[in-house]
mmCIF file of the N, C-alpha and C atoms, coordinates in Angstrom:
data_MODEL
# 
_entry.id   MODEL 
# 
loop_
_atom_site.group_PDB 
_atom_site.id 
_atom_site.type_symbol 
_atom_site.label_atom_id 
_atom_site.label_alt_id 
_atom_site.label_comp_id 
_atom_site.label_asym_id 
_atom_site.label_entity_id 
_atom_site.label_seq_id 
_atom_site.pdbx_PDB_ins_code 
_atom_site.Cartn_x 
_atom_site.Cartn_y 
_atom_site.Cartn_z 
_atom_site.occupancy 
_atom_site.B_iso_or_equiv 
_atom_site.pdbx_formal_charge 
_atom_site.auth_seq_id 
_atom_site.auth_comp_id 
_atom_site.auth_asym_id 
_atom_site.auth_atom_id 
_atom_site.pdbx_PDB_model_num 
ATOM 1   N N  . MET A 1 1  ? 11.164  -0.491  -3.020  1.00 0.00 ? 1  MET A N  1 
ATOM 2   C CA . MET A 1 1  ? 10.818  -0.622  -1.623  1.00 0.00 ? 1  MET A CA 1 
ATOM 3   C C  . MET A 1 1  ? 9.359   -1.077  -1.539  1.00 0.00 ? 1  MET A C  1 
ATOM 4   N N  . ARG A 1 2  ? 9.083   -1.961  -0.631  1.00 0.00 ? 2  ARG A N  1 
ATOM 5   C CA . ARG A 1 2  ? 7.714   -2.439  -0.411  1.00 0.00 ? 2  ARG A CA 1 
ATOM 6   C C  . ARG A 1 2  ? 6.948   -1.438  0.462   1.00 0.00 ? 2  ARG A C  1 
ATOM 7   N N  . LEU A 1 3  ? 5.659   -1.344  0.254   1.00 0.00 ? 3  LEU A N  1 
ATOM 8   C CA . LEU A 1 3  ? 4.828   -0.416  1.011   1.00 0.00 ? 3  LEU A CA 1 
ATOM 9   C C  . LEU A 1 3  ? 4.866   -0.747  2.502   1.00 0.00 ? 3  LEU A C  1 
ATOM 10  N N  . SER A 1 4  ? 5.005   -2.003  2.829   1.00 0.00 ? 4  SER A N  1 
ATOM 11  C CA . SER A 1 4  ? 5.057   -2.407  4.238   1.00 0.00 ? 4  SER A CA 1 
ATOM 12  C C  . SER A 1 4  ? 6.326   -1.925  4.929   1.00 0.00 ? 4  SER A C  1 
ATOM 13  N N  . GLN A 1 5  ? 7.351   -1.547  4.189   1.00 0.00 ? 5  GLN A N  1 
ATOM 14  C CA . GLN A 1 5  ? 8.610   -1.074  4.759   1.00 0.00 ? 5  GLN A CA 1 
ATOM 15  C C  . GLN A 1 5  ? 8.621   0.432   5.002   1.00 0.00 ? 5  GLN A C  1 
ATOM 16  N N  . CYS A 1 6  ? 7.637   1.145   4.494   1.00 0.00 ? 6  CYS A N  1 
ATOM 17  C CA . CYS A 1 6  ? 7.575   2.596   4.641   1.00 0.00 ? 6  CYS A CA 1 
ATOM 18  C C  . CYS A 1 6  ? 7.139   2.973   6.055   1.00 0.00 ? 6  CYS A C  1 
ATOM 19  N N  . LYS A 1 7  ? 7.707   4.044   6.557   1.00 0.00 ? 7  LYS A N  1 
ATOM 20  C CA . LYS A 1 7  ? 7.356   4.595   7.859   1.00 0.00 ? 7  LYS A CA 1 
ATOM 21  C C  . LYS A 1 7  ? 6.240   5.625   7.673   1.00 0.00 ? 7  LYS A C  1 
ATOM 22  N N  . PRO A 1 8  ? 5.524   5.990   8.737   1.00 0.00 ? 8  PRO A N  1 
ATOM 23  C CA . PRO A 1 8  ? 4.501   7.032   8.624   1.00 0.00 ? 8  PRO A CA 1 
ATOM 24  C C  . PRO A 1 8  ? 5.087   8.321   8.045   1.00 0.00 ? 8  PRO A C  1 
ATOM 25  N N  . GLY A 1 9  ? 4.401   8.887   7.085   1.00 0.00 ? 9  GLY A N  1 
ATOM 26  C CA . GLY A 1 9  ? 4.853   10.091  6.397   1.00 0.00 ? 9  GLY A CA 1 
ATOM 27  C C  . GLY A 1 9  ? 5.581   9.792   5.105   1.00 0.00 ? 9  GLY A C  1 
ATOM 28  N N  . GLN A 1 10 ? 6.064   8.577   4.944   1.00 0.00 ? 10 GLN A N  1 
ATOM 29  C CA . GLN A 1 10 ? 6.752   8.197   3.711   1.00 0.00 ? 10 GLN A CA 1 
ATOM 30  C C  . GLN A 1 10 ? 5.741   7.656   2.702   1.00 0.00 ? 10 GLN A C  1 
ATOM 31  N N  . GLY A 1 11 ? 6.159   7.628   1.487   1.00 0.00 ? 11 GLY A N  1 
ATOM 32  C CA . GLY A 1 11 ? 5.321   7.093   0.429   1.00 0.00 ? 11 GLY A CA 1 
ATOM 33  C C  . GLY A 1 11 ? 6.023   7.248   -0.892  1.00 0.00 ? 11 GLY A C  1 
ATOM 34  N N  . GLY A 1 12 ? 5.263   7.198   -1.948  1.00 0.00 ? 12 GLY A N  1 
ATOM 35  C CA . GLY A 1 12 ? 5.828   7.334   -3.279  1.00 0.00 ? 12 GLY A CA 1 
ATOM 36  C C  . GLY A 1 12 ? 4.815   6.932   -4.326  1.00 0.00 ? 12 GLY A C  1 
ATOM 37  N N  . THR A 1 13 ? 5.335   6.597   -5.474  1.00 0.00 ? 13 THR A N  1 
ATOM 38  C CA . THR A 1 13 ? 4.502   6.188   -6.595  1.00 0.00 ? 13 THR A CA 1 
ATOM 39  C C  . THR A 1 13 ? 4.542   4.669   -6.712  1.00 0.00 ? 13 THR A C  1 
ATOM 40  N N  . ILE A 1 14 ? 3.395   4.069   -6.892  1.00 0.00 ? 14 ILE A N  1 
ATOM 41  C CA . ILE A 1 14 ? 3.321   2.616   -7.023  1.00 0.00 ? 14 ILE A CA 1 
ATOM 42  C C  . ILE A 1 14 ? 3.951   2.206   -8.343  1.00 0.00 ? 14 ILE A C  1 
ATOM 43  N N  . THR A 1 15 ? 4.901   1.280   -8.280  1.00 0.00 ? 15 THR A N  1 
ATOM 44  C CA . THR A 1 15 ? 5.565   0.800   -9.488  1.00 0.00 ? 15 THR A CA 1 
ATOM 45  C C  . THR A 1 15 ? 5.102   -0.594  -9.881  1.00 0.00 ? 15 THR A C  1 
ATOM 46  N N  . GLN A 1 16 ? 4.616   -1.368  -8.899  1.00 0.00 ? 16 GLN A N  1 
ATOM 47  C CA . GLN A 1 16 ? 4.192   -2.730  -9.202  1.00 0.00 ? 16 GLN A CA 1 
ATOM 48  C C  . GLN A 1 16 ? 3.267   -3.248  -8.113  1.00 0.00 ? 16 GLN A C  1 
ATOM 49  N N  . VAL A 1 17 ? 2.242   -3.999  -8.522  1.00 0.00 ? 17 VAL A N  1 
ATOM 50  C CA . VAL A 1 17 ? 1.369   -4.703  -7.596  1.00 0.00 ? 17 VAL A CA 1 
ATOM 51  C C  . VAL A 1 17 ? 1.409   -6.165  -7.994  1.00 0.00 ? 17 VAL A C  1 
ATOM 52  N N  . ASP A 1 18 ? 1.826   -7.022  -7.050  1.00 0.00 ? 18 ASP A N  1 
ATOM 53  C CA . ASP A 1 18 ? 1.861   -8.451  -7.324  1.00 0.00 ? 18 ASP A CA 1 
ATOM 54  C C  . ASP A 1 18 ? 0.428   -8.958  -7.335  1.00 0.00 ? 18 ASP A C  1 
ATOM 55  N N  . GLY A 1 19 ? -0.135  -9.042  -8.515  1.00 0.00 ? 19 GLY A N  1 
ATOM 56  C CA . GLY A 1 19 ? -1.550  -9.339  -8.668  1.00 0.00 ? 19 GLY A CA 1 
ATOM 57  C C  . GLY A 1 19 ? -1.869  -10.791 -8.904  1.00 0.00 ? 19 GLY A C  1 
ATOM 58  N N  . GLU A 1 20 ? -1.420  -11.651 -8.024  1.00 0.00 ? 20 GLU A N  1 
ATOM 59  C CA . GLU A 1 20 ? -1.741  -13.067 -8.157  1.00 0.00 ? 20 GLU A CA 1 
ATOM 60  C C  . GLU A 1 20 ? -2.980  -13.381 -7.334  1.00 0.00 ? 20 GLU A C  1 
ATOM 61  N N  . GLY A 1 21 ? -3.961  -13.973 -7.957  1.00 0.00 ? 21 GLY A N  1 
ATOM 62  C CA . GLY A 1 21 ? -5.154  -14.407 -7.247  1.00 0.00 ? 21 GLY A CA 1 
ATOM 63  C C  . GLY A 1 21 ? -6.108  -13.285 -6.898  1.00 0.00 ? 21 GLY A C  1 
ATOM 64  N N  . ALA A 1 22 ? -7.024  -13.626 -6.017  1.00 0.00 ? 22 ALA A N  1 
ATOM 65  C CA . ALA A 1 22 ? -8.084  -12.698 -5.641  1.00 0.00 ? 22 ALA A CA 1 
ATOM 66  C C  . ALA A 1 22 ? -7.567  -11.501 -4.846  1.00 0.00 ? 22 ALA A C  1 
ATOM 67  N N  . VAL A 1 23 ? -6.529  -11.704 -4.035  1.00 0.00 ? 23 VAL A N  1 
ATOM 68  C CA . VAL A 1 23 ? -6.009  -10.608 -3.216  1.00 0.00 ? 23 VAL A CA 1 
ATOM 69  C C  . VAL A 1 23 ? -5.410  -9.516  -4.093  1.00 0.00 ? 23 VAL A C  1 
ATOM 70  N N  . GLY A 1 24 ? -4.609  -9.889  -5.061  1.00 0.00 ? 24 GLY A N  1 
ATOM 71  C CA . GLY A 1 24 ? -4.022  -8.905  -5.967  1.00 0.00 ? 24 GLY A CA 1 
ATOM 72  C C  . GLY A 1 24 ? -5.064  -8.157  -6.762  1.00 0.00 ? 24 GLY A C  1 
ATOM 73  N N  . GLN A 1 25 ? -6.089  -8.873  -7.220  1.00 0.00 ? 25 GLN A N  1 
ATOM 74  C CA . GLN A 1 25 ? -7.162  -8.235  -7.970  1.00 0.00 ? 25 GLN A CA 1 
ATOM 75  C C  . GLN A 1 25 ? -7.921  -7.252  -7.083  1.00 0.00 ? 25 GLN A C  1 
ATOM 76  N N  . ARG A 1 26 ? -8.152  -7.629  -5.837  1.00 0.00 ? 26 ARG A N  1 
ATOM 77  C CA . ARG A 1 26 ? -8.870  -6.759  -4.903  1.00 0.00 ? 26 ARG A CA 1 
ATOM 78  C C  . ARG A 1 26 ? -8.069  -5.500  -4.596  1.00 0.00 ? 26 ARG A C  1 
ATOM 79  N N  . LEU A 1 27 ? -6.752  -5.616  -4.462  1.00 0.00 ? 27 LEU A N  1 
ATOM 80  C CA . LEU A 1 27 ? -5.913  -4.440  -4.236  1.00 0.00 ? 27 LEU A CA 1 
ATOM 81  C C  . LEU A 1 27 ? -6.035  -3.452  -5.391  1.00 0.00 ? 27 LEU A C  1 
ATOM 82  N N  . MET A 1 28 ? -6.030  -3.971  -6.607  1.00 0.00 ? 28 MET A N  1 
ATOM 83  C CA . MET A 1 28 ? -6.159  -3.087  -7.767  1.00 0.00 ? 28 MET A CA 1 
ATOM 84  C C  . MET A 1 28 ? -7.546  -2.470  -7.836  1.00 0.00 ? 28 MET A C  1 
ATOM 85  N N  . GLU A 1 29 ? -8.575  -3.184  -7.416  1.00 0.00 ? 29 GLU A N  1 
ATOM 86  C CA . GLU A 1 29 ? -9.927  -2.627  -7.388  1.00 0.00 ? 29 GLU A CA 1 
ATOM 87  C C  . GLU A 1 29 ? -10.051 -1.501  -6.368  1.00 0.00 ? 29 GLU A C  1 
ATOM 88  N N  . MET A 1 30 ? -9.231  -1.549  -5.311  1.00 0.00 ? 30 MET A N  1 
ATOM 89  C CA . MET A 1 30 ? -9.257  -0.505  -4.280  1.00 0.00 ? 30 MET A CA 1 
ATOM 90  C C  . MET A 1 30 ? -8.443  0.721   -4.685  1.00 0.00 ? 30 MET A C  1 
ATOM 91  N N  . GLY A 1 31 ? -7.844  0.702   -5.872  1.00 0.00 ? 31 GLY A N  1 
ATOM 92  C CA . GLY A 1 31 ? -7.132  1.869   -6.363  1.00 0.00 ? 31 GLY A CA 1 
ATOM 93  C C  . GLY A 1 31 ? -5.627  1.776   -6.312  1.00 0.00 ? 31 GLY A C  1 
ATOM 94  N N  . LEU A 1 32 ? -5.085  0.660   -5.882  1.00 0.00 ? 32 LEU A N  1 
ATOM 95  C CA . LEU A 1 32 ? -3.637  0.490   -5.818  1.00 0.00 ? 32 LEU A CA 1 
ATOM 96  C C  . LEU A 1 32 ? -3.142  -0.036  -7.164  1.00 0.00 ? 32 LEU A C  1 
ATOM 97  N N  . ILE A 1 33 ? -2.934  0.896   -8.092  1.00 0.00 ? 33 ILE A N  1 
ATOM 98  C CA . ILE A 1 33 ? -2.477  0.541   -9.431  1.00 0.00 ? 33 ILE A CA 1 
ATOM 99  C C  . ILE A 1 33 ? -1.203  1.318   -9.749  1.00 0.00 ? 33 ILE A C  1 
ATOM 100 N N  . GLU A 1 34 ? -0.468  0.856   -10.740 1.00 0.00 ? 34 GLU A N  1 
ATOM 101 C CA . GLU A 1 34 ? 0.799   1.490   -11.115 1.00 0.00 ? 34 GLU A CA 1 
ATOM 102 C C  . GLU A 1 34 ? 0.599   2.949   -11.476 1.00 0.00 ? 34 GLU A C  1 
ATOM 103 N N  . GLY A 1 35 ? 1.517   3.805   -10.995 1.00 0.00 ? 35 GLY A N  1 
ATOM 104 C CA . GLY A 1 35 ? 1.488   5.223   -11.318 1.00 0.00 ? 35 GLY A CA 1 
ATOM 105 C C  . GLY A 1 35 ? 0.731   6.085   -10.328 1.00 0.00 ? 35 GLY A C  1 
ATOM 106 N N  . VAL A 1 36 ? 0.063   5.481   -9.363  1.00 0.00 ? 36 VAL A N  1 
ATOM 107 C CA . VAL A 1 36 ? -0.725  6.225   -8.377  1.00 0.00 ? 36 VAL A CA 1 
ATOM 108 C C  . VAL A 1 36 ? 0.151   6.534   -7.163  1.00 0.00 ? 36 VAL A C  1 
ATOM 109 N N  . SER A 1 37 ? 0.002   7.737   -6.608  1.00 0.00 ? 37 SER A N  1 
ATOM 110 C CA . SER A 1 37 ? 0.750   8.122   -5.403  1.00 0.00 ? 37 SER A CA 1 
ATOM 111 C C  . SER A 1 37 ? 0.092   7.532   -4.167  1.00 0.00 ? 37 SER A C  1 
ATOM 112 N N  . VAL A 1 38 ? 0.922   7.083   -3.248  1.00 0.00 ? 38 VAL A N  1 
ATOM 113 C CA . VAL A 1 38 ? 0.438   6.496   -1.997  1.00 0.00 ? 38 VAL A CA 1 
ATOM 114 C C  . VAL A 1 38 ? 1.332   6.994   -0.867  1.00 0.00 ? 38 VAL A C  1 
ATOM 115 N N  . LYS A 1 39 ? 0.731   7.192   0.322   1.00 0.00 ? 39 LYS A N  1 
ATOM 116 C CA . LYS A 1 39 ? 1.472   7.699   1.470   1.00 0.00 ? 39 LYS A CA 1 
ATOM 117 C C  . LYS A 1 39 ? 1.003   6.951   2.714   1.00 0.00 ? 39 LYS A C  1 
ATOM 118 N N  . VAL A 1 40 ? 1.943   6.524   3.554   1.00 0.00 ? 40 VAL A N  1 
ATOM 119 C CA . VAL A 1 40 ? 1.611   5.843   4.805   1.00 0.00 ? 40 VAL A CA 1 
ATOM 120 C C  . VAL A 1 40 ? 1.203   6.899   5.833   1.00 0.00 ? 40 VAL A C  1 
ATOM 121 N N  . ILE A 1 41 ? 0.027   6.735   6.401   1.00 0.00 ? 41 ILE A N  1 
ATOM 122 C CA . ILE A 1 41 ? -0.488  7.668   7.402   1.00 0.00 ? 41 ILE A CA 1 
ATOM 123 C C  . ILE A 1 41 ? -0.071  7.223   8.794   1.00 0.00 ? 41 ILE A C  1 
ATOM 124 N N  . ARG A 1 42 ? -0.353  5.974   9.135   1.00 0.00 ? 42 ARG A N  1 
ATOM 125 C CA . ARG A 1 42 ? 0.040   5.438   10.443  1.00 0.00 ? 42 ARG A CA 1 
ATOM 126 C C  . ARG A 1 42 ? 0.119   3.917   10.379  1.00 0.00 ? 42 ARG A C  1 
ATOM 127 N N  . VAL A 1 43 ? 0.876   3.383   11.347  1.00 0.00 ? 43 VAL A N  1 
ATOM 128 C CA . VAL A 1 43 ? 1.061   1.945   11.465  1.00 0.00 ? 43 VAL A CA 1 
ATOM 129 C C  . VAL A 1 43 ? 0.656   1.547   12.880  1.00 0.00 ? 43 VAL A C  1 
ATOM 130 N N  . ALA A 1 44 ? -0.083  0.477   13.021  1.00 0.00 ? 44 ALA A N  1 
ATOM 131 C CA . ALA A 1 44 ? -0.507  -0.002  14.333  1.00 0.00 ? 44 ALA A CA 1 
ATOM 132 C C  . ALA A 1 44 ? 0.727   -0.387  15.164  1.00 0.00 ? 44 ALA A C  1 
ATOM 133 N N  . PRO A 1 45 ? 0.611   -0.377  16.480  1.00 0.00 ? 45 PRO A N  1 
ATOM 134 C CA . PRO A 1 45 ? 1.764   -0.669  17.341  1.00 0.00 ? 45 PRO A CA 1 
ATOM 135 C C  . PRO A 1 45 ? 2.473   -1.990  17.036  1.00 0.00 ? 45 PRO A C  1 
ATOM 136 N N  . LEU A 1 46 ? 1.741   -3.006  16.657  1.00 0.00 ? 46 LEU A N  1 
ATOM 137 C CA . LEU A 1 46 ? 2.358   -4.289  16.329  1.00 0.00 ? 46 LEU A CA 1 
ATOM 138 C C  . LEU A 1 46 ? 2.647   -4.436  14.835  1.00 0.00 ? 46 LEU A C  1 
ATOM 139 N N  . GLY A 1 47 ? 2.432   -3.362  14.071  1.00 0.00 ? 47 GLY A N  1 
ATOM 140 C CA . GLY A 1 47 ? 2.773   -3.366  12.647  1.00 0.00 ? 47 GLY A CA 1 
ATOM 141 C C  . GLY A 1 47 ? 1.669   -3.828  11.720  1.00 0.00 ? 47 GLY A C  1 
ATOM 142 N N  . ASP A 1 48 ? 0.513   -4.154  12.261  1.00 0.00 ? 48 ASP A N  1 
ATOM 143 C CA . ASP A 1 48 ? -0.577  -4.648  11.426  1.00 0.00 ? 48 ASP A CA 1 
ATOM 144 C C  . ASP A 1 48 ? -1.885  -4.161  12.003  1.00 0.00 ? 48 ASP A C  1 
ATOM 145 N N  . PRO A 1 49 ? -2.696  -3.390  11.338  1.00 0.00 ? 49 PRO A N  1 
ATOM 146 C CA . PRO A 1 49 ? -2.672  -2.985  9.931   1.00 0.00 ? 49 PRO A CA 1 
ATOM 147 C C  . PRO A 1 49 ? -1.889  -1.694  9.698   1.00 0.00 ? 49 PRO A C  1 
ATOM 148 N N  . ILE A 1 50 ? -1.801  -1.334  8.432   1.00 0.00 ? 50 ILE A N  1 
ATOM 149 C CA . ILE A 1 50 ? -1.133  -0.114  7.981   1.00 0.00 ? 50 ILE A CA 1 
ATOM 150 C C  . ILE A 1 50 ? -2.182  0.756   7.300   1.00 0.00 ? 50 ILE A C  1 
ATOM 151 N N  . GLU A 1 51 ? -2.277  2.020   7.709   1.00 0.00 ? 51 GLU A N  1 
ATOM 152 C CA . GLU A 1 51 ? -3.234  2.930   7.086   1.00 0.00 ? 51 GLU A CA 1 
ATOM 153 C C  . GLU A 1 51 ? -2.492  3.787   6.059   1.00 0.00 ? 51 GLU A C  1 
ATOM 154 N N  . VAL A 1 52 ? -2.994  3.797   4.830   1.00 0.00 ? 52 VAL A N  1 
ATOM 155 C CA . VAL A 1 52 ? -2.377  4.560   3.749   1.00 0.00 ? 52 VAL A CA 1 
ATOM 156 C C  . VAL A 1 52 ? -3.397  5.492   3.121   1.00 0.00 ? 52 VAL A C  1 
ATOM 157 N N  . GLU A 1 53 ? -2.876  6.557   2.523   1.00 0.00 ? 53 GLU A N  1 
ATOM 158 C CA . GLU A 1 53 ? -3.722  7.476   1.757   1.00 0.00 ? 53 GLU A CA 1 
ATOM 159 C C  . GLU A 1 53 ? -3.451  7.229   0.284   1.00 0.00 ? 53 GLU A C  1 
ATOM 160 N N  . VAL A 1 54 ? -4.509  6.936   -0.453  1.00 0.00 ? 54 VAL A N  1 
ATOM 161 C CA . VAL A 1 54 ? -4.402  6.683   -1.878  1.00 0.00 ? 54 VAL A CA 1 
ATOM 162 C C  . VAL A 1 54 ? -5.607  7.316   -2.570  1.00 0.00 ? 54 VAL A C  1 
ATOM 163 N N  . GLN A 1 55 ? -5.348  8.126   -3.558  1.00 0.00 ? 55 GLN A N  1 
ATOM 164 C CA . GLN A 1 55 ? -6.391  8.825   -4.326  1.00 0.00 ? 55 GLN A CA 1 
ATOM 165 C C  . GLN A 1 55 ? -7.387  9.542   -3.415  1.00 0.00 ? 55 GLN A C  1 
ATOM 166 N N  . HIS A 1 56 ? -6.878  10.295  -2.451  1.00 0.00 ? 56 HIS A N  1 
ATOM 167 C CA . HIS A 1 56 ? -7.658  11.164  -1.553  1.00 0.00 ? 56 HIS A CA 1 
ATOM 168 C C  . HIS A 1 56 ? -8.593  10.405  -0.622  1.00 0.00 ? 56 HIS A C  1 
ATOM 169 N N  . TYR A 1 57 ? -8.292  9.134   -0.318  1.00 0.00 ? 57 TYR A N  1 
ATOM 170 C CA . TYR A 1 57 ? -9.027  8.445   0.728   1.00 0.00 ? 57 TYR A CA 1 
ATOM 171 C C  . TYR A 1 57 ? -8.063  7.550   1.504   1.00 0.00 ? 57 TYR A C  1 
ATOM 172 N N  . ASN A 1 58 ? -8.456  7.207   2.732   1.00 0.00 ? 58 ASN A N  1 
ATOM 173 C CA . ASN A 1 58 ? -7.616  6.377   3.582   1.00 0.00 ? 58 ASN A CA 1 
ATOM 174 C C  . ASN A 1 58 ? -8.045  4.920   3.465   1.00 0.00 ? 58 ASN A C  1 
ATOM 175 N N  . LEU A 1 59 ? -7.053  4.046   3.459   1.00 0.00 ? 59 LEU A N  1 
ATOM 176 C CA . LEU A 1 59 ? -7.270  2.628   3.265   1.00 0.00 ? 59 LEU A CA 1 
ATOM 177 C C  . LEU A 1 59 ? -6.410  1.864   4.264   1.00 0.00 ? 59 LEU A C  1 
ATOM 178 N N  . SER A 1 60 ? -6.990  0.901   4.956   1.00 0.00 ? 60 SER A N  1 
ATOM 179 C CA . SER A 1 60 ? -6.229  0.077   5.890   1.00 0.00 ? 60 SER A CA 1 
ATOM 180 C C  . SER A 1 60 ? -5.901  -1.245  5.217   1.00 0.00 ? 60 SER A C  1 
ATOM 181 N N  . LEU A 1 61 ? -4.623  -1.608  5.280   1.00 0.00 ? 61 LEU A N  1 
ATOM 182 C CA . LEU A 1 61 ? -4.147  -2.838  4.668   1.00 0.00 ? 61 LEU A CA 1 
ATOM 183 C C  . LEU A 1 61 ? -3.436  -3.694  5.705   1.00 0.00 ? 61 LEU A C  1 
ATOM 184 N N  . ARG A 1 62 ? -3.548  -4.986  5.554   1.00 0.00 ? 62 ARG A N  1 
ATOM 185 C CA . ARG A 1 62 ? -2.735  -5.886  6.366   1.00 0.00 ? 62 ARG A CA 1 
ATOM 186 C C  . ARG A 1 62 ? -1.314  -5.824  5.856   1.00 0.00 ? 62 ARG A C  1 
ATOM 187 N N  . LYS A 1 63 ? -0.380  -6.170  6.722   1.00 0.00 ? 63 LYS A N  1 
ATOM 188 C CA . LYS A 1 63 ? 1.026   -6.123  6.336   1.00 0.00 ? 63 LYS A CA 1 
ATOM 189 C C  . LYS A 1 63 ? 1.302   -7.060  5.162   1.00 0.00 ? 63 LYS A C  1 
ATOM 190 N N  . SER A 1 64 ? 0.662   -8.207  5.125   1.00 0.00 ? 64 SER A N  1 
ATOM 191 C CA . SER A 1 64 ? 0.849   -9.153  4.026   1.00 0.00 ? 64 SER A CA 1 
ATOM 192 C C  . SER A 1 64 ? 0.343   -8.577  2.704   1.00 0.00 ? 64 SER A C  1 
ATOM 193 N N  . GLU A 1 65 ? -0.702  -7.762  2.759   1.00 0.00 ? 65 GLU A N  1 
ATOM 194 C CA . GLU A 1 65 ? -1.211  -7.113  1.548   1.00 0.00 ? 65 GLU A CA 1 
ATOM 195 C C  . GLU A 1 65 ? -0.275  -5.987  1.115   1.00 0.00 ? 65 GLU A C  1 
ATOM 196 N N  . ALA A 1 66 ? 0.246   -5.222  2.080   1.00 0.00 ? 66 ALA A N  1 
ATOM 197 C CA . ALA A 1 66 ? 1.157   -4.129  1.761   1.00 0.00 ? 66 ALA A CA 1 
ATOM 198 C C  . ALA A 1 66 ? 2.482   -4.658  1.195   1.00 0.00 ? 66 ALA A C  1 
ATOM 199 N N  . ASP A 1 67 ? 2.838   -5.907  1.526   1.00 0.00 ? 67 ASP A N  1 
ATOM 200 C CA . ASP A 1 67 ? 4.034   -6.529  0.961   1.00 0.00 ? 67 ASP A CA 1 
ATOM 201 C C  . ASP A 1 67 ? 3.918   -6.743  -0.543  1.00 0.00 ? 67 ASP A C  1 
ATOM 202 N N  . ARG A 1 68 ? 2.716   -6.787  -1.054  1.00 0.00 ? 68 ARG A N  1 
ATOM 203 C CA . ARG A 1 68 ? 2.496   -7.013  -2.486  1.00 0.00 ? 68 ARG A CA 1 
ATOM 204 C C  . ARG A 1 68 ? 2.649   -5.744  -3.323  1.00 0.00 ? 68 ARG A C  1 
ATOM 205 N N  . VAL A 1 69 ? 2.737   -4.586  -2.660  1.00 0.00 ? 69 VAL A N  1 
ATOM 206 C CA . VAL A 1 69 ? 2.799   -3.301  -3.354  1.00 0.00 ? 69 VAL A CA 1 
ATOM 207 C C  . VAL A 1 69 ? 4.207   -2.745  -3.274  1.00 0.00 ? 69 VAL A C  1 
ATOM 208 N N  . GLU A 1 70 ? 4.793   -2.478  -4.434  1.00 0.00 ? 70 GLU A N  1 
ATOM 209 C CA . GLU A 1 70 ? 6.136   -1.896  -4.492  1.00 0.00 ? 70 GLU A CA 1 
ATOM 210 C C  . GLU A 1 70 ? 6.016   -0.427  -4.884  1.00 0.00 ? 70 GLU A C  1 
ATOM 211 N N  . VAL A 1 71 ? 6.748   0.443   -4.147  1.00 0.00 ? 71 VAL A N  1 
ATOM 212 C CA . VAL A 1 71 ? 6.694   1.880   -4.408  1.00 0.00 ? 71 VAL A CA 1 
ATOM 213 C C  . VAL A 1 71 ? 8.086   2.418   -4.689  1.00 0.00 ? 71 VAL A C  1 
ATOM 214 N N  . ASP A 1 72 ? 8.131   3.511   -5.449  1.00 0.00 ? 72 ASP A N  1 
ATOM 215 C CA . ASP A 1 72 ? 9.364   4.231   -5.728  1.00 0.00 ? 72 ASP A CA 1 
ATOM 216 C C  . ASP A 1 72 ? 9.314   5.511   -4.913  1.00 0.00 ? 72 ASP A C  1 
ATOM 217 N N  . ALA A 1 73 ? 10.134  5.587   -3.879  1.00 0.00 ? 73 ALA A N  1 
ATOM 218 C CA . ALA A 1 73 ? 10.082  6.707   -2.937  1.00 0.00 ? 73 ALA A CA 1 
ATOM 219 C C  . ALA A 1 73 ? 10.444  7.995   -3.572  1.00 0.00 ? 73 ALA A C  1 
# 
């Protein structure tokens, strides 16, 4: 399941980050790496951005960025 498909309160363990180009590298620098737990905190009314909790801090991602992160619920 992609992180962008998760509802508030859902989450899981990151299984894959599509790390192509600068965006993928930046996601991994922000702590979105395989094996880390992530949880969706809230989603904006129009679906963009998405606020997630990762490694005890909150991070806002665009929906296109959250599409690059695959989680195992």
